[in-house]
Biopython code that builds the backbone (N, CA, C, O; Angstrom):
import numpy as np
from Bio.PDB.StructureBuilder import StructureBuilder

atoms = [
    (1, "MET", "N", (-21.415, -0.788, 17.921)),
    (1, "MET", "CA", (-20.171, -1.077, 18.946)),
    (1, "MET", "C", (-18.822, -1.302, 17.727)),
    (1, "MET", "O", (-17.776, -1.820, 18.118)),
    (2, "LYS", "N", (-18.940, -0.958, 16.570)),
    (2, "LYS", "CA", (-18.330, -0.857, 15.607)),
    (2, "LYS", "C", (-17.600, 0.931, 15.717)),
    (2, "LYS", "O", (-16.518, 1.233, 15.214)),
    (3, "ARG", "N", (-18.446, 1.841, 16.435)),
    (3, "ARG", "CA", (-18.022, 3.261, 16.590)),
    (3, "ARG", "C", (-17.531, 3.308, 17.959)),
    (3, "ARG", "O", (-16.780, 4.248, 18.221)),
    (4, "VAL", "N", (-17.804, 2.489, 18.873)),
    (4, "VAL", "CA", (-16.971, 1.921, 20.027)),
    (4, "VAL", "C", (-15.849, 1.886, 20.185)),
    (4, "VAL", "O", (-15.140, 2.656, 20.833)),
    (5, "SER", "N", (-15.418, 0.428, 19.246)),
    (5, "SER", "CA", (-14.243, -0.202, 19.020)),
    (5, "SER", "C", (-13.322, 1.002, 18.537)),
    (5, "SER", "O", (-12.386, 1.335, 19.265)),
    (6, "PHE", "N", (-13.489, 1.491, 17.657)),
    (6, "PHE", "CA", (-12.942, 2.818, 16.698)),
    (6, "PHE", "C", (-12.570, 3.492, 17.700)),
    (6, "PHE", "O", (-11.375, 3.404, 17.984)),
    (7, "VAL", "N", (-13.289, 4.214, 18.402)),
    (7, "VAL", "CA", (-13.124, 5.654, 19.497)),
    (7, "VAL", "C", (-12.126, 4.747, 20.084)),
    (7, "VAL", "O", (-10.940, 4.973, 19.842)),
    (8, "ILE", "N", (-12.516, 3.563, 20.962)),
    (8, "ILE", "CA", (-11.538, 3.385, 21.885)),
    (8, "ILE", "C", (-10.062, 3.202, 21.061)),
    (8, "ILE", "O", (-9.047, 3.610, 21.625)),
    (9, "LEU", "N", (-9.969, 2.618, 19.801)),
    (9, "LEU", "CA", (-8.626, 2.548, 19.438)),
    (9, "LEU", "C", (-7.899, 3.648, 19.219)),
    (9, "LEU", "O", (-6.700, 3.597, 19.494)),
    (10, "CYS", "N", (-8.484, 4.901, 18.664)),
    (10, "CYS", "CA", (-7.937, 6.077, 18.461)),
    (10, "CYS", "C", (-7.583, 6.801, 19.444)),
    (10, "CYS", "O", (-6.536, 7.444, 19.375)),
    (11, "ALA", "N", (-8.598, 6.852, 20.850)),
    (11, "ALA", "CA", (-8.261, 7.095, 21.976)),
    (11, "ALA", "C", (-6.741, 6.362, 22.703)),
    (11, "ALA", "O", (-5.893, 6.944, 23.379)),
    (12, "VAL", "N", (-6.774, 5.115, 22.342)),
    (12, "VAL", "CA", (-5.313, 4.368, 23.113)),
    (12, "VAL", "C", (-3.941, 4.677, 22.347)),
    (12, "VAL", "O", (-2.839, 4.821, 22.876)),
    (13, "ALA", "N", (-4.280, 4.752, 20.862)),
    (13, "ALA", "CA", (-3.441, 4.780, 19.918)),
    (13, "ALA", "C", (-2.710, 6.435, 20.044)),
    (13, "ALA", "O", (-1.560, 6.817, 19.827)),
    (14, "LEU", "N", (-4.011, 7.204, 20.512)),
    (14, "LEU", "CA", (-3.684, 9.134, 20.631)),
    (14, "LEU", "C", (-2.552, 8.707, 22.356)),
    (14, "LEU", "O", (-1.352, 8.961, 22.454)),
    (15, "ALA", "N", (-3.373, 8.080, 23.395)),
    (15, "ALA", "CA", (-2.316, 8.506, 24.352)),
    (15, "ALA", "C", (-1.153, 7.547, 24.395)),
    (15, "ALA", "O", (-0.409, 7.695, 25.365)),
    (16, "VAL", "N", (-0.860, 6.634, 23.577)),
    (16, "VAL", "CA", (0.626, 6.044, 23.175)),
    (16, "VAL", "C", (1.621, 7.195, 22.814)),
    (16, "VAL", "O", (2.635, 7.656, 23.340)),
    (17, "VAL", "N", (0.942, 7.442, 21.765)),
    (17, "VAL", "CA", (1.758, 8.878, 21.129)),
    (17, "VAL", "C", (2.059, 9.584, 21.918)),
    (17, "VAL", "O", (3.251, 9.588, 22.225)),
    (18, "VAL", "N", (0.935, 10.702, 22.757)),
    (18, "VAL", "CA", (0.979, 11.612, 23.635)),
    (18, "VAL", "C", (1.910, 11.232, 24.911)),
    (18, "VAL", "O", (2.467, 12.187, 25.452)),
    (19, "PHE", "N", (2.138, 9.936, 25.449)),
    (19, "PHE", "CA", (2.401, 9.519, 26.344)),
    (19, "PHE", "C", (3.959, 9.131, 26.341)),
    (19, "PHE", "O", (4.795, 9.393, 27.205)),
    (20, "SER", "N", (4.111, 8.474, 25.202)),
    (20, "SER", "CA", (5.525, 7.947, 25.205)),
    (20, "SER", "C", (6.380, 8.855, 24.898)),
    (20, "SER", "O", (7.439, 8.265, 24.683)),
    (21, "GLY", "N", (6.571, 10.446, 24.698)),
    (21, "GLY", "CA", (7.062, 11.315, 24.671)),
    (21, "GLY", "C", (8.274, 11.002, 23.353)),
    (21, "GLY", "O", (9.235, 11.759, 23.220)),
    (22, "GLU", "N", (8.078, 9.879, 22.503)),
    (22, "GLU", "CA", (8.646, 9.732, 21.375)),
    (22, "GLU", "C", (8.420, 8.989, 20.660)),
    (22, "GLU", "O", (7.980, 7.910, 21.057)),
    (23, "THR", "N", (8.633, 9.249, 19.180)),
    (23, "THR", "CA", (7.795, 8.678, 17.818)),
    (23, "THR", "C", (9.196, 7.313, 17.647)),
    (23, "THR", "O", (10.340, 7.122, 18.058)),
    (24, "CYS", "N", (8.415, 6.798, 16.980)),
    (24, "CYS", "CA", (9.536, 5.606, 16.714)),
    (24, "CYS", "C", (9.649, 5.488, 15.459)),
    (24, "CYS", "O", (8.642, 5.037, 14.912)),
    (25, "MET", "N", (10.936, 5.849, 14.476)),
    (25, "MET", "CA", (11.063, 6.134, 13.505)),
    (25, "MET", "C", (11.897, 4.266, 12.739)),
    (25, "MET", "O", (12.564, 3.418, 13.331)),
    (26, "VAL", "N", (11.542, 4.308, 11.655)),
    (26, "VAL", "CA", (11.566, 3.721, 10.862)),
    (26, "VAL", "C", (11.687, 3.478, 9.577)),
    (26, "VAL", "O", (10.628, 3.471, 8.949)),
    (27, "GLU", "N", (13.148, 3.174, 8.698)),
    (27, "GLU", "CA", (12.888, 3.447, 7.664)),
    (27, "GLU", "C", (12.229, 5.036, 7.320)),
    (27, "GLU", "O", (11.608, 5.285, 6.287)),
    (28, "ALA", "N", (12.425, 5.743, 8.093)),
    (28, "ALA", "CA", (12.477, 7.064, 7.366)),
    (28, "ALA", "C", (10.291, 7.174, 7.685)),
    (28, "ALA", "O", (9.647, 8.087, 7.168)),
    (29, "VAL", "N", (9.760, 6.316, 8.376)),
    (29, "VAL", "CA", (8.608, 6.114, 8.531)),
    (29, "VAL", "C", (8.306, 6.507, 9.604)),
    (29, "VAL", "O", (9.129, 6.241, 10.479)),
    (30, "THR", "N", (6.802, 7.446, 10.130)),
    (30, "THR", "CA", (6.924, 7.746, 11.258)),
    (30, "THR", "C", (5.950, 6.778, 11.652)),
    (30, "THR", "O", (4.972, 6.666, 10.914)),
    (31, "CYS", "N", (6.045, 5.818, 13.004)),
    (31, "CYS", "CA", (4.846, 4.921, 13.288)),
    (31, "CYS", "C", (3.950, 5.804, 14.336)),
    (31, "CYS", "O", (4.187, 6.640, 15.208)),
    (32, "ASN", "N", (2.771, 5.158, 13.771)),
    (32, "ASN", "CA", (1.670, 6.485, 14.099)),
    (32, "ASN", "C", (0.346, 5.326, 14.060)),
    (32, "ASN", "O", (-0.413, 5.408, 13.095)),
    (33, "PRO", "N", (0.081, 4.255, 15.114)),
    (33, "PRO", "CA", (-1.337, 3.784, 14.656)),
    (33, "PRO", "C", (-2.497, 4.013, 14.225)),
    (33, "PRO", "O", (-3.220, 3.209, 13.636)),
    (34, "ILE", "N", (-2.858, 5.711, 14.643)),
    (34, "ILE", "CA", (-3.775, 6.626, 14.017)),
    (34, "ILE", "C", (-3.768, 5.993, 12.605)),
    (34, "ILE", "O", (-4.691, 5.268, 12.233)),
    (35, "GLU", "N", (-2.748, 6.275, 11.865)),
    (35, "GLU", "CA", (-2.642, 5.975, 10.386)),
    (35, "GLU", "C", (-3.573, 4.912, 9.768)),
    (35, "GLU", "O", (-4.197, 5.006, 8.711)),
    (36, "LEU", "N", (-3.533, 3.640, 10.840)),
    (36, "LEU", "CA", (-4.318, 2.919, 10.292)),
    (36, "LEU", "C", (-5.637, 3.100, 10.063)),
    (36, "LEU", "O", (-6.128, 2.536, 9.085)),
    (37, "SER", "N", (-6.460, 3.915, 10.916)),
    (37, "SER", "CA", (-7.753, 3.719, 11.001)),
    (37, "SER", "C", (-8.733, 3.528, 9.988)),
    (37, "SER", "O", (-9.793, 2.982, 10.296)),
    (38, "PRO", "N", (-8.471, 4.001, 8.525)),
    (38, "PRO", "CA", (-9.254, 3.478, 7.382)),
    (38, "PRO", "C", (-9.304, 2.206, 7.258)),
    (38, "PRO", "O", (-10.114, 1.680, 6.496)),
    (39, "CYS", "N", (-8.441, 1.510, 7.993)),
    (39, "CYS", "CA", (-8.783, 0.043, 7.968)),
    (39, "CYS", "C", (-9.623, -0.770, 9.016)),
    (39, "CYS", "O", (-9.795, -1.985, 8.930)),
    (40, "LEU", "N", (-10.079, -0.051, 9.919)),
    (40, "LEU", "CA", (-11.380, -0.030, 10.924)),
    (40, "LEU", "C", (-12.561, -1.045, 10.257)),
    (40, "LEU", "O", (-13.178, -1.958, 10.805)),
    (41, "ALA", "N", (-12.611, -0.732, 9.395)),
    (41, "ALA", "CA", (-13.875, -1.103, 8.930)),
    (41, "ALA", "C", (-13.717, -2.548, 8.547)),
    (41, "ALA", "O", (-14.478, -3.421, 8.967)),
    (42, "ALA", "N", (-12.526, -2.815, 7.593)),
    (42, "ALA", "CA", (-12.274, -4.054, 6.939)),
    (42, "ALA", "C", (-11.847, -4.707, 7.984)),
    (42, "ALA", "O", (-12.413, -5.779, 7.771)),
    (43, "ILE", "N", (-11.293, -4.852, 8.914)),
    (43, "ILE", "CA", (-10.631, -5.430, 10.185)),
    (43, "ILE", "C", (-12.603, -5.781, 10.970)),
    (43, "ILE", "O", (-13.014, -6.903, 11.269)),
    (44, "MET", "N", (-13.074, -5.024, 11.050)),
    (44, "MET", "CA", (-14.114, -5.386, 11.912)),
    (44, "MET", "C", (-15.179, -6.078, 11.094)),
    (44, "MET", "O", (-15.990, -6.800, 11.674)),
    (45, "THR", "N", (-15.231, -5.909, 9.800)),
    (45, "THR", "CA", (-16.262, -6.241, 9.079)),
    (45, "THR", "C", (-15.249, -7.455, 7.966)),
    (45, "THR", "O", (-14.891, -7.054, 6.858)),
    (46, "PRO", "N", (-14.941, -8.678, 8.366)),
    (46, "PRO", "CA", (-14.134, -9.434, 7.394)),
    (46, "PRO", "C", (-14.806, -9.592, 5.617)),
    (46, "PRO", "O", (-14.069, -9.925, 4.688)),
    (47, "SER", "N", (-15.834, -9.377, 5.493)),
    (47, "SER", "CA", (-16.555, -9.495, 4.560)),
    (47, "SER", "C", (-16.500, -8.180, 3.334)),
    (47, "SER", "O", (-16.799, -8.145, 2.141)),
    (48, "GLN", "N", (-15.941, -7.129, 4.340)),
    (48, "GLN", "CA", (-16.129, -5.711, 3.603)),
    (48, "GLN", "C", (-14.298, -5.389, 3.335)),
    (48, "GLN", "O", (-13.533, -5.175, 4.276)),
    (49, "PRO", "N", (-13.758, -5.426, 1.511)),
    (49, "PRO", "CA", (-12.868, -5.439, 1.439)),
    (49, "PRO", "C", (-12.019, -3.883, 1.966)),
    (49, "PRO", "O", (-12.568, -2.789, 2.096)),
    (50, "PRO", "N", (-11.074, -4.090, 2.117)),
    (50, "PRO", "CA", (-10.077, -2.846, 2.626)),
    (50, "PRO", "C", (-10.036, -1.716, 1.298)),
    (50, "PRO", "O", (-10.082, -1.942, 0.088)),
    (51, "SER", "N", (-9.938, -0.523, 1.989)),
    (51, "SER", "CA", (-10.168, 0.676, 1.196)),
    (51, "SER", "C", (-8.750, 1.182, 0.529)),
    (51, "SER", "O", (-7.758, 1.039, 1.244)),
    (52, "ALA", "N", (-8.600, 1.647, -0.517)),
    (52, "ALA", "CA", (-7.519, 2.129, -1.334)),
    (52, "ALA", "C", (-6.354, 2.823, -0.257)),
    (52, "ALA", "O", (-5.138, 2.644, -0.206)),
    (53, "ALA", "N", (-7.480, 3.901, 0.778)),
    (53, "ALA", "CA", (-6.985, 4.081, 1.769)),
    (53, "ALA", "C", (-6.271, 3.658, 2.922)),
    (53, "ALA", "O", (-5.478, 4.238, 3.665)),
    (54, "CYS", "N", (-6.762, 2.454, 2.894)),
    (54, "CYS", "CA", (-6.550, 1.512, 4.034)),
    (54, "CYS", "C", (-5.232, 0.965, 3.414)),
    (54, "CYS", "O", (-4.113, 1.277, 3.820)),
    (55, "CYS", "N", (-5.483, 0.134, 2.411)),
    (55, "CYS", "CA", (-4.049, -0.384, 1.378)),
    (55, "CYS", "C", (-2.719, 0.502, 1.773)),
    (55, "CYS", "O", (-1.751, 0.059, 2.391)),
    (56, "SER", "N", (-2.885, 1.925, 1.258)),
    (56, "SER", "CA", (-2.077, 2.767, 0.962)),
    (56, "SER", "C", (-1.442, 2.881, 2.520)),
    (56, "SER", "O", (-0.272, 2.516, 2.624)),
    (57, "LYS", "N", (-2.167, 3.393, 3.825)),
    (57, "LYS", "CA", (-1.836, 2.924, 4.976)),
    (57, "LYS", "C", (-1.084, 2.246, 5.368)),
    (57, "LYS", "O", (-0.076, 2.603, 5.978)),
    (58, "LEU", "N", (-1.485, 0.807, 5.038)),
    (58, "LEU", "CA", (-0.547, -0.419, 5.266)),
    (58, "LEU", "C", (0.610, -0.503, 5.208)),
    (58, "LEU", "O", (1.512, -0.686, 6.025)),
    (59, "LYS", "N", (0.492, -0.246, 3.404)),
    (59, "LYS", "CA", (1.978, -0.077, 2.709)),
    (59, "LYS", "C", (2.975, 0.823, 3.881)),
    (59, "LYS", "O", (4.025, 0.554, 4.465)),
    (60, "GLU", "N", (2.201, 1.817, 3.876)),
    (60, "GLU", "CA", (3.480, 3.036, 4.502)),
    (60, "GLU", "C", (3.600, 2.527, 5.810)),
    (60, "GLU", "O", (4.706, 2.781, 6.286)),
    (61, "GLN", "N", (2.576, 1.667, 6.836)),
    (61, "GLN", "CA", (3.121, 1.172, 8.307)),
    (61, "GLN", "C", (3.646, 0.285, 8.370)),
    (61, "GLN", "O", (3.876, -0.219, 9.469)),
    (62, "GLN", "N", (4.069, -0.294, 7.183)),
    (62, "GLN", "CA", (4.477, -2.181, 7.540)),
    (62, "GLN", "C", (5.925, -2.144, 8.453)),
    (62, "GLN", "O", (6.216, -3.007, 9.281)),
    (63, "PRO", "N", (6.832, -0.861, 8.091)),
    (63, "PRO", "CA", (7.676, -1.357, 8.913)),
    (63, "PRO", "C", (7.382, -1.034, 11.014)),
    (63, "PRO", "O", (8.061, -1.240, 12.020)),
    (64, "CYS", "N", (6.417, -0.627, 10.813)),
    (64, "CYS", "CA", (6.192, -0.458, 12.374)),
    (64, "CYS", "C", (5.181, -1.387, 12.802)),
    (64, "CYS", "O", (4.458, -1.030, 13.733)),
    (65, "PHE", "N", (4.992, -2.612, 12.239)),
    (65, "PHE", "CA", (3.792, -3.376, 12.198)),
    (65, "PHE", "C", (4.659, -4.529, 13.561)),
    (65, "PHE", "O", (3.764, -5.048, 14.228)),
    (66, "CYS", "N", (5.781, -4.889, 13.949)),
    (66, "CYS", "CA", (6.512, -5.327, 14.856)),
    (66, "CYS", "C", (6.325, -4.836, 16.561)),
    (66, "CYS", "O", (5.971, -5.459, 17.562)),
    (67, "GLY", "N", (6.810, -3.215, 16.290)),
    (67, "GLY", "CA", (6.372, -2.346, 17.269)),
    (67, "GLY", "C", (4.986, -2.074, 17.640)),
    (67, "GLY", "O", (4.723, -1.513, 18.704)),
    (68, "TYR", "N", (4.325, -2.348, 17.033)),
    (68, "TYR", "CA", (2.694, -2.112, 17.266)),
    (68, "TYR", "C", (2.283, -3.531, 17.766)),
    (68, "TYR", "O", (1.423, -3.422, 18.640)),
    (69, "ILE", "N", (2.675, -5.069, 17.450)),
    (69, "ILE", "CA", (2.620, -6.139, 18.111)),
    (69, "ILE", "C", (3.386, -5.877, 19.420)),
    (69, "ILE", "O", (2.700, -6.237, 20.377)),
    (70, "LYS", "N", (4.441, -5.428, 19.741)),
    (70, "LYS", "CA", (5.211, -5.773, 20.823)),
    (70, "LYS", "C", (4.443, -4.502, 21.892)),
    (70, "LYS", "O", (4.881, -4.518, 23.042)),
    (71, "ASP", "N", (3.714, -3.786, 21.691)),
    (71, "ASP", "CA", (3.428, -2.947, 22.397)),
    (71, "ASP", "C", (2.300, -3.251, 22.878)),
    (71, "ASP", "O", (1.385, -3.475, 22.086)),
    (72, "PRO", "N", (1.993, -3.368, 24.767)),
    (72, "PRO", "CA", (1.351, -3.881, 25.285)),
    (72, "PRO", "C", (-0.129, -3.613, 24.873)),
    (72, "PRO", "O", (-0.997, -4.483, 24.815)),
    (73, "THR", "N", (-0.384, -1.615, 24.453)),
    (73, "THR", "CA", (-1.287, -1.429, 24.445)),
    (73, "THR", "C", (-2.182, -1.760, 23.071)),
    (73, "THR", "O", (-3.376, -2.052, 23.005)),
    (74, "LEU", "N", (-1.228, -1.621, 22.025)),
    (74, "LEU", "CA", (-1.668, -2.385, 20.553)),
    (74, "LEU", "C", (-2.120, -3.530, 20.324)),
    (74, "LEU", "O", (-3.153, -3.820, 19.722)),
    (75, "LYS", "N", (-1.014, -4.515, 21.011)),
    (75, "LYS", "CA", (-1.468, -6.074, 20.986)),
    (75, "LYS", "C", (-2.225, -6.407, 20.497)),
    (75, "LYS", "O", (-2.258, -7.026, 19.433)),
    (76, "GLN", "N", (-3.245, -5.984, 21.339)),
    (76, "GLN", "CA", (-4.705, -6.934, 21.432)),
    (76, "GLN", "C", (-5.166, -6.139, 19.834)),
    (76, "GLN", "O", (-5.960, -6.904, 19.285)),
    (77, "TYR", "N", (-5.038, -5.483, 19.374)),
    (77, "TYR", "CA", (-5.695, -4.591, 17.956)),
    (77, "TYR", "C", (-4.878, -5.736, 17.327)),
    (77, "TYR", "O", (-5.413, -6.813, 17.065)),
    (78, "MET", "N", (-3.500, -5.478, 17.073)),
    (78, "MET", "CA", (-2.446, -6.217, 16.084)),
    (78, "MET", "C", (-2.674, -7.638, 15.819)),
    (78, "MET", "O", (-2.493, -8.117, 14.699)),
    (79, "ASN", "N", (-3.182, -8.518, 17.116)),
    (79, "ASN", "CA", (-3.731, -9.774, 16.725)),
    (79, "ASN", "C", (-4.576, -10.052, 16.706)),
    (79, "ASN", "O", (-4.944, -11.178, 17.041)),
    (80, "ASN", "N", (-5.366, -9.052, 16.257)),
    (80, "ASN", "CA", (-7.423, -9.397, 15.712)),
    (80, "ASN", "C", (-6.686, -10.449, 14.467)),
    (80, "ASN", "O", (-5.755, -10.027, 13.781)),
    (81, "PRO", "N", (-7.251, -11.857, 14.300)),
    (81, "PRO", "CA", (-6.790, -12.622, 13.016)),
    (81, "PRO", "C", (-7.488, -11.977, 11.817)),
    (81, "PRO", "O", (-7.394, -12.576, 10.746)),
    (82, "ASN", "N", (-8.276, -10.668, 11.867)),
    (82, "ASN", "CA", (-8.856, -9.912, 10.877)),
    (82, "ASN", "C", (-7.477, -9.069, 10.021)),
    (82, "ASN", "O", (-7.383, -8.865, 8.810)),
    (83, "VAL", "N", (-6.595, -8.727, 11.011)),
    (83, "VAL", "CA", (-5.658, -8.008, 10.688)),
    (83, "VAL", "C", (-4.618, -8.067, 9.716)),
    (83, "VAL", "O", (-4.134, -7.110, 9.112)),
    (84, "PRO", "N", (-4.225, -9.637, 9.588)),
    (84, "PRO", "CA", (-3.341, -10.165, 8.726)),
    (84, "PRO", "C", (-3.870, -10.644, 7.235)),
    (84, "PRO", "O", (-3.261, -10.737, 6.169)),
    (85, "LYS", "N", (-5.220, -10.903, 7.579)),
    (85, "LYS", "CA", (-6.004, -10.787, 5.967)),
    (85, "LYS", "C", (-6.038, -9.690, 5.366)),
    (85, "LYS", "O", (-5.764, -9.683, 4.166)),
    (86, "VAL", "N", (-6.405, -8.397, 6.083)),
    (86, "VAL", "CA", (-6.839, -7.300, 5.251)),
    (86, "VAL", "C", (-5.119, -7.107, 4.628)),
    (86, "VAL", "O", (-4.728, -6.795, 3.503)),
    (87, "ALA", "N", (-4.347, -7.443, 5.901)),
    (87, "ALA", "CA", (-2.859, -6.658, 4.935)),
    (87, "ALA", "C", (-2.480, -7.630, 3.644)),
    (87, "ALA", "O", (-1.855, -7.135, 2.706)),
    (88, "SER", "N", (-2.827, -8.855, 3.621)),
    (88, "SER", "CA", (-2.972, -9.823, 2.519)),
    (88, "SER", "C", (-3.452, -9.366, 1.799)),
    (88, "SER", "O", (-2.718, -9.346, 0.811)),
    (89, "SER", "N", (-4.988, -8.588, 1.485)),
    (89, "SER", "CA", (-5.676, -8.427, 0.840)),
    (89, "SER", "C", (-5.385, -7.390, 0.023)),
    (89, "SER", "O", (-5.964, -7.025, -1.000)),
    (90, "CYS", "N", (-4.052, -6.772, 0.788)),
    (90, "CYS", "CA", (-3.299, -5.249, 0.218)),
    (90, "CYS", "C", (-2.287, -5.756, -0.375)),
    (90, "CYS", "O", (-1.679, -5.030, -1.162)),
    (91, "GLY", "N", (-1.855, -7.073, -0.169)),
    (91, "GLY", "CA", (-0.420, -7.363, -0.696)),
    (91, "GLY", "C", (0.673, -7.075, 0.238)),
    (91, "GLY", "O", (1.866, -6.969, -0.044)),
    (92, "VAL", "N", (0.078, -6.956, 1.456)),
    (92, "VAL", "CA", (0.983, -6.276, 2.230)),
    (92, "VAL", "C", (1.600, -7.273, 3.517)),
    (92, "VAL", "O", (0.957, -7.674, 4.486)),
    (93, "ALA", "N", (3.101, -7.543, 3.191)),
    (93, "ALA", "CA", (3.090, -8.716, 4.545)),
    (93, "ALA", "C", (3.053, -8.827, 5.826)),
    (93, "ALA", "O", (3.737, -8.025, 6.463)),
    (94, "TYR", "N", (2.513, -9.510, 6.324)),
    (94, "TYR", "CA", (2.494, -9.442, 8.138)),
    (94, "TYR", "C", (3.209, -10.095, 8.382)),
    (94, "TYR", "O", (3.324, -11.155, 7.767)),
    (95, "PRO", "N", (4.243, -9.654, 9.687)),
    (95, "PRO", "CA", (5.290, -10.386, 10.106)),
    (95, "PRO", "C", (4.882, -11.486, 10.810)),
    (95, "PRO", "O", (4.186, -11.095, 11.747)),
    (96, "PRO", "N", (5.005, -12.904, 10.800)),
    (96, "PRO", "CA", (4.976, -14.120, 11.215)),
    (96, "PRO", "C", (4.952, -14.339, 12.608)),
    (96, "PRO", "O", (4.089, -14.786, 13.364)),
    (97, "LYS", "N", (6.749, -13.682, 12.866)),
    (97, "LYS", "CA", (7.312, -13.586, 14.585)),
    (97, "LYS", "C", (7.521, -12.264, 14.218)),
    (97, "LYS", "O", (7.284, -11.774, 13.113)),
    (98, "CYS", "N", (8.086, -11.576, 15.438)),
    (98, "CYS", "CA", (8.645, -10.533, 15.315)),
    (98, "CYS", "C", (9.861, -10.729, 16.658)),
    (98, "CYS", "O", (10.676, -9.835, 16.889)),
]
sb = StructureBuilder()
sb.init_structure("model")
sb.init_model(0)
sb.init_chain("A")
sb.init_seg("    ")
for serial, (resi, resn, name, xyz) in enumerate(atoms, 1):
    if name == "N":
        sb.init_residue(resn, " ", resi, " ")
    sb.init_atom(name, np.array(xyz, "f"), 0.0, 1.0, " ", f" {name:<3s}", serial, name[0])
structure = sb.get_structure()
């Protein structure tokens, strides 16, 4: 089930990037939800702490969070209650409102 969720997340994120025709730029960061794939294990398994790669990507992609939350395709993933917990574990602020 976890592998299927990962594959679906990657496929959806890739489709968004490919079909949007544009890349969101915020503070010189290229917003790419696929970059958050190292966090999938920590998000899907709350007892598993985030990896260093996950924390690094969360810090890098933080300026993009509101864009991801507002994106109807990604919203369901970003609204997972474990996402803010993983971000907090990495010392990354998760926006309470966008």
